[in-house]
Every structure is written in structure tokens, then in C-alpha cells.
C-alpha positions in Angstrom: -23.2 56.3 -113.3 -20.5 53.4 -112.4 -18.0 55.8 -110.4 -21.6 57.5 -108.5 -22.6 53.7 -107.7 -18.9 52.6 -106.5 -18.9 55.8 -104.0 -22.3 55.0 -102.8 -21.0 51.3 -102.1 -17.9 52.9 -100.7 -19.8 55.2 -98.2 -22.4 52.4 -97.6 -19.5 50.1 -96.4 -17.8 52.6 -94.3 -21.0 53.8 -92.4 -21.7 50.0 -91.6 -18.0 49.4 -90.3 -18.3 52.6 -88.5 -21.7 50.9 -86.7 -20.2 47.7 -86.5 -17.1 49.1 -84.5 -19.6 51.2 -82.5 -21.8 47.8 -81.7 -18.1 46.0 -80.4 -17.0 49.2 -78.1 -20.4 49.0 -76.5 -20.7 45.4 -75.8 -16.4 46.1 -74.8 -17.7 48.2 -71.9 -20.5 46.0 -70.9 -18.0 43.7 -70.5 -15.7 45.4 -68.7 -18.5 46.6 -66.1 -19.7 43.6 -65.5 -16.0 42.5 -65.1 -15.1 45.4 -62.7 -18.7 45.0 -61.2 -17.8 41.0 -60.5 -14.0 42.1 -59.4 -14.9 44.8 -57.8 -16.9 42.9 -55.2 -14.4 40.2 -54.5 -11.4 43.5 -54.0 -13.8 45.3 -51.1 -14.5 41.7 -49.1 -11.0 41.3 -49.8 -9.8 44.3 -48.6 -13.0 44.8 -45.9 -11.2 44.8 -42.6 -14.6 45.8 -40.5 -13.2 48.6 -39.1 -9.5 47.5 -38.2 -6.7 47.0 -39.9 -5.2 43.6 -39.9 -2.1 41.1 -40.9 -3.0 38.0 -42.1 -1.2 34.9 -43.2 -2.9 32.0 -44.3 -0.6 28.6 -44.6 -1.0 26.0 -48.1 -3.5 24.7 -45.7 -6.0 27.2 -45.5 -5.1 27.9 -41.9 -5.7 31.9 -40.7 -3.4 33.8 -38.3 -4.1 36.8 -37.5 -2.4 39.9 -35.8 -3.3 43.5 -35.4 -1.6 45.6 -38.0 -0.9 47.9 -35.2 1.2 46.1 -33.7 4.1 46.2 -36.1 7.6 46.1 -35.1 6.2 46.0 -31.4 6.7 43.3 -28.9 5.5 39.5 -30.7 1.9 38.6 -29.0 1.6 36.6 -26.0 -2.1 35.1 -25.8 -3.7 32.9 -28.5 -6.9 32.5 -29.5 -8.1 29.5 -31.1 -11.2 30.0 -32.7 -13.4 26.8 -34.3 -15.7 26.2 -36.7 -19.1 23.6 -36.8 -20.1 21.3 -38.7 -19.3 22.2 -42.9 -18.1 25.4 -41.6 -14.5 27.0 -42.6 -11.7 29.0 -41.3 -13.8 32.5 -42.8 -16.8 31.7 -40.2 -14.7 33.5 -37.8 -12.7 36.1 -39.5 -14.9 38.8 -38.5 -15.6 38.1 -34.7 -11.2 38.1 -34.6 -11.1 41.4 -36.3 -13.0 41.4 -33.0 -10.4 40.0 -30.9 -7.7 42.2 -32.4 -9.7 45.4 -32.2 -10.4 44.8 -28.6 -6.9 43.9 -27.8 -4.1 45.0 -30.3 -0.9 44.5 -28.9 -1.3 41.4 -26.9 -3.6 38.8 -28.9 -2.4 36.0 -32.2 -5.6 34.9 -33.6 -5.9 31.5 -35.4 -9.4 30.5 -37.1 -8.6 26.8 -37.5 -9.1 25.4 -41.0 -8.3 22.1 -40.1 -11.8 20.4 -40.3 -13.7 22.2 -42.6 -16.4 21.4 -45.2 -17.0 17.5 -45.1 -14.0 16.5 -42.8 -16.7 17.8 -40.1 -18.0 13.8 -41.2 -14.8 12.2 -39.6 -15.9 12.3 -35.8 -15.1 14.1 -33.0 -11.5 11.8 -31.8 -10.1 12.7 -35.6 -11.2 16.3 -35.8 -10.3 16.8 -32.2 -6.5 15.6 -33.0 -6.0 17.3 -36.3 -7.0 20.7 -34.0 -4.2 19.4 -31.5 -1.4 18.6 -34.4 -2.7 22.7 -36.1 -2.5 24.3 -32.8 1.2 22.8 -32.4 2.0 24.0 -35.7 0.6 27.3 -34.9 2.8 27.7 -31.6 6.1 26.5 -33.4 5.2 29.5 -35.5 5.0 32.0 -32.6 7.5 31.3 -30.1 6.2 34.5 -27.7 3.5 32.8 -26.6 2.7 32.3 -23.2 -1.2 31.8 -22.7 -3.8 30.3 -25.2 -8.0 30.4 -25.0 -10.4 28.7 -27.5 -13.7 30.1 -28.8 -15.7 27.3 -30.1 -19.1 27.0 -32.1 -21.6 23.8 -32.1 -19.7 20.8 -33.1 -16.5 22.7 -33.0 -17.1 22.5 -29.0 -16.3 19.1 -28.8 -13.6 19.3 -31.5 -12.2 21.6 -29.1 -13.1 19.6 -25.7 -11.3 16.1 -27.4 -8.1 18.4 -28.5 -7.2 20.1 -25.4 -7.3 16.6 -23.3 -4.4 15.6 -26.2 -2.3 18.8 -25.9 -3.0 18.7 -21.8 0.0 18.2 -19.6 -0.7 18.1 -16.2 1.6 19.6 -13.4 4.3 17.5 -11.4 3.1 17.0 -7.9 5.1 19.7 -6.3 4.1 22.1 -8.5 0.1 21.5 -7.4 -1.7 23.7 -5.3 -4.8 22.4 -3.1 -6.5 23.9 -0.4 -8.4 21.1 1.4 -12.3 21.5 1.6 -12.7 23.7 -1.6 -14.3 22.7 -4.6 -12.6 21.7 -7.8 -14.6 24.3 -9.9 -12.6 27.1 -7.8 -8.7 25.2 -8.4 -6.2 27.1 -9.0 -5.2 26.3 -12.8 -3.2 22.1 -13.2 -1.3 21.6 -15.9 -1.0 23.3 -19.2 -2.3 22.8 -23.2 0.7 22.8 -25.3 2.7 24.1 -22.8 0.8 27.5 -22.6 -1.1 28.9 -19.5 -5.0 28.1 -20.3 -7.1 30.9 -19.8 -10.7 30.9 -21.4 -12.7 28.0 -23.3 -16.1 29.1 -24.6 -18.8 27.2 -26.2 -21.7 28.6 -28.6 -24.6 26.7 -29.2 -22.6 23.3 -28.4 -24.1 19.9 -28.1 -22.5 18.7 -25.2 -24.5 16.1 -24.0 -25.7 15.1 -28.2 -28.4 15.2 -30.1 -30.4 12.3 -28.8 -33.9 12.0 -27.9 -35.4 14.4 -24.8 -35.6 17.4 -27.5 -32.0 17.9 -28.3 -33.2 19.1 -31.5 -35.9 21.5 -31.5 -37.0 21.3 -35.5 -38.2 17.8 -34.4 -41.5 18.9 -31.8 -40.7 16.4 -29.5 -41.9 13.9 -31.6 -40.5 10.6 -30.4 -41.0 8.7 -33.6 -38.8 11.6 -35.7 -36.4 11.7 -33.2 -35.2 7.5 -33.2 -35.5 8.0 -36.9 -33.1 10.7 -36.7 -30.9 8.5 -35.0 -31.7 5.2 -37.0 -30.0 7.8 -40.1 -27.0 9.2 -37.5 -24.9 7.5 -40.2 -25.3 9.5 -42.9 -23.4 12.3 -41.1 -20.2 9.9 -40.7 -19.1 9.0 -37.7 -19.4 12.3 -36.8 -23.0 11.5 -36.9 -22.7 8.3 -34.9 -20.4 10.3 -32.1 -24.0 13.0 -31.3 -26.5 10.5 -31.6 -24.5 8.5 -28.8 -24.7 5.1 -31.3 -20.8 4.7 -31.6 -20.1 1.4 -29.6 -16.3 0.9 -30.8 -14.9 -2.7 -29.3 -17.4 -2.4 -26.7 -16.5 1.1 -25.5 -19.1 3.8 -24.1 -20.3 6.1 -26.4 -17.3 8.6 -27.0 -19.5 11.7 -25.0 -19.6 9.7 -22.3 -16.2 9.3 -21.9 -15.4 12.4 -22.2 -17.3 13.4 -19.6 -14.6 11.6 -17.0 -10.9 11.2 -17.3 -9.3 8.6 -19.2 -6.4 6.3 -18.6 -4.7 8.3 -21.9 -7.2 11.6 -22.0 -7.6 13.7 -19.1 -10.9 15.7 -20.6 -12.2 17.3 -17.1 -8.5 18.3 -15.8 -8.5 19.2 -19.3 -11.3 22.2 -18.5 -10.5 22.3 -14.7 -7.2 23.8 -15.7 -8.4 26.7 -17.7 -9.3 29.9 -15.7 -12.8 30.3 -17.0 -15.3 28.1 -18.6 -17.7 29.7 -20.2 -21.6 27.6 -22.2 -23.4 29.7 -24.7 -26.5 28.5 -25.1 -29.6 29.8 -27.4 -32.4 29.8 -25.4 -35.0 30.6 -28.6 -34.6 30.4 -32.2 -32.2 27.4 -32.6 -33.3 24.6 -34.4 -31.0 22.4 -34.3 -29.0 22.5 -31.1 -31.4 22.3 -28.0 -30.9 24.5 -24.9 -30.8 22.0 -22.5 -27.4 20.2 -24.6 -26.0 23.1 -24.9 -26.2 24.7 -21.4 -25.5 20.6 -19.8 -28.7 20.9 -18.0 -31.4 18.3 -18.0 -35.0 19.8 -19.1 -36.4 19.9 -16.0 -33.6 22.7 -14.2 -34.2 24.9 -17.3 -35.1 27.8 -16.0 -38.4 29.7 -17.2 -38.0 31.8 -20.7 -40.3 34.6 -18.8 -38.6 34.9 -16.3 -35.0 35.6 -17.1 -32.8 38.4 -16.0 -31.1 40.6 -19.0 -27.6 41.4 -18.8 -27.7 45.3 -18.7 -24.4 45.4 -20.7 -24.9 42.8 -23.0 -28.8 43.1 -23.9 -29.1 39.8 -25.8 -28.1 37.9 -23.3 -31.1 36.7 -21.6 -29.8 34.7 -18.2 -26.7 33.9 -16.8 -25.4 31.0 -14.0 -22.6 30.8 -12.5 -21.3 27.1 -11.9 -22.2 25.8 -8.6 -19.9 25.6 -5.9 -21.3 24.5 -3.0 -23.0 21.2 -2.2 -20.8 18.8 -4.8 -17.6 17.3 -5.0 -15.3 16.1 -8.4 -17.0 12.6 -8.3 -20.4 13.7 -7.8 -20.4 16.0 -10.8 -19.2 13.9 -13.2 -21.5 11.2 -12.1 -24.2 13.7 -12.9 -22.7 14.1 -16.2 -22.2 10.8 -16.9 -26.2 10.1 -15.8 -27.5 12.8 -17.9 -25.9 11.5 -21.6 -26.7 7.8 -19.8 -30.6 9.0 -19.6 -30.1 9.7 -23.4 
């Protein structure tokens, strides 16, 4: 009987051990599945080329240089495209767009997704961020000595940062190199000067508050309620120096607000000349569904100058583009144009 009881206990303990072992294996499998699922998501995201294979180089600061993989062993790209994020953004915001640029122009473009002004650093002020971006662009050019041309594509606040940066990077041509045609509008002058030693080609902004965010329904979500707009102006400091710049409450050393200074050439920074040096300047503005940046400030127009939404013509090639307006080249001279822009911001 004692032998039988002992054998029964051994069988029970063995069965229990087998059961525990099976439970541990099941748990282990579940953990592996979860781990693989989590890691798999990251791996897929990391490998995702959005339809085109690229080579990505990131430095210690997170700056991202991207080139087409099809360009390996061929001539180095000659055109630098700098993409600049908006408030609380990062270089990753532009990764998909960078892939599309390289897919379209695989042999001549290197895209640099700026990271010098990311996350909370976007509260440091337009001037500080612009200086950081200028230094960053110079470092990129050193890494790619074959570059000859440069373009900027910026979103939201990044457009103002880019405008400040190009003024820092602008070098005016010598008098012998200038080629001016008398009687022609400044909008049609040939490019004068360089940006960081390169030929300026495209300067593009998307939903950038060029005229700031103060009053005049520049922030649509305030619904034009004056009390709310005034309250927002009073607490603009919550966004750091950037908030003061956007709401035109900065008056350092008795100087006008920075955005007002940026509509003219200053002694040390040639804001307008730097812009004019680009062959193509485009400001994209959201006519609908942008509750942060108003249509007028992003398209540099007074509200009474905005076209009627019901009558806007659509672009047949790009249906989402509902209206196109070329720069006005007649009846305006450089001084008048600058005065108009100054008036727009002073009105705010």
C-alpha cells in the first residue's frame, strides 16, 4: 500500500510538473507574440520606403539627410532641398514628403529634414530658430561639397524661421554682377545674390502666418470674437518668445515687432532681398478647415482682398488647389510693395 501511495504521489507530481511546464510555454509564446508584434510594428515603420528606396543619414542631433538609393555610385546631387517643420514639430514630419521628392528627382536632389528647431525648441523665438537653421544649413553644405542650388520648403511657423534664416545666409552680388533692366518690376528681376553660396531656386511656405496671429480673424477658431482675440494676445507669452513674435507683442529695445521688421531690408539682415533672390516664391494657404492659421495671413492679403470661395477656380491637374494667383507685376514698385506689407502688419 505504501508503495502504491508513493507511486501515485509521484505520478501526480509529474503530471503537475507537466502542466506547469505547459503553462510556462504558453505564457512564453504569448510574450514572444506580443514582443514580435510590437517590434514588428517598429521594424515595418523603419523599413517603410513609401514606395521608393532611399539612403538616410542622421547626425547626433537628429538632422536627417536623404538621397535616392538609385543614385549610388553616380554624380553627387547638386540641389539641396531644406524642409522645415512647424511648431512642436520635428524632422520626421517631412520624411514622407522627402521620399516623394527623391522619387521624382532621384539623381539631382538631396533632402535635408531640419531638426535644429524641434519640439519645445520651437518656443525660443523666430530669430533664435532662424539663426539655428542658418548654422544647420551651412553644416549640411559642408557635408555635400557638390551642391550648387538650394530650395526651402516650410510648414507653418517654419516659413517664418526660413525667412529669417535666408536673410542670415544671403550674400548680395557685387555691383559688376548685378543685371538690372530699367522699368521692370522687382518681381521680375533676375536673381541677385546667393544663399549660403548656392543659387536660390524655390522658396515655398505652406500655412505660414506671415502677418502674425494677432486680431483680424487670423486664428479662425476664435471665430472673430474680439474678446477672445485680445485674451489670446495677452497670454501669448505662454508660447515663449515665439508667441510674442506671432502676436506682435515683442518690442525689444524700442524696435518694432520682429515680423514688422521682416517686411523690409534692415542694415544687417536683407529680408526682402533674400526672398527676391529666389527664382520661384510660393505661399500656399488653406482656404478651409485650417483652424489655427487664417487664410489671409498665410496668403499675405487683407481679408477684403480674399476671393469668394464659391467662385474659386480649381486646378485641373491638382484638384485640391482651388485658386492660383501670380504675383502682381504691374502698377507696383519695390517701395510701394514694402509699404503695403508694412501697413498690413501695422493694421494688426
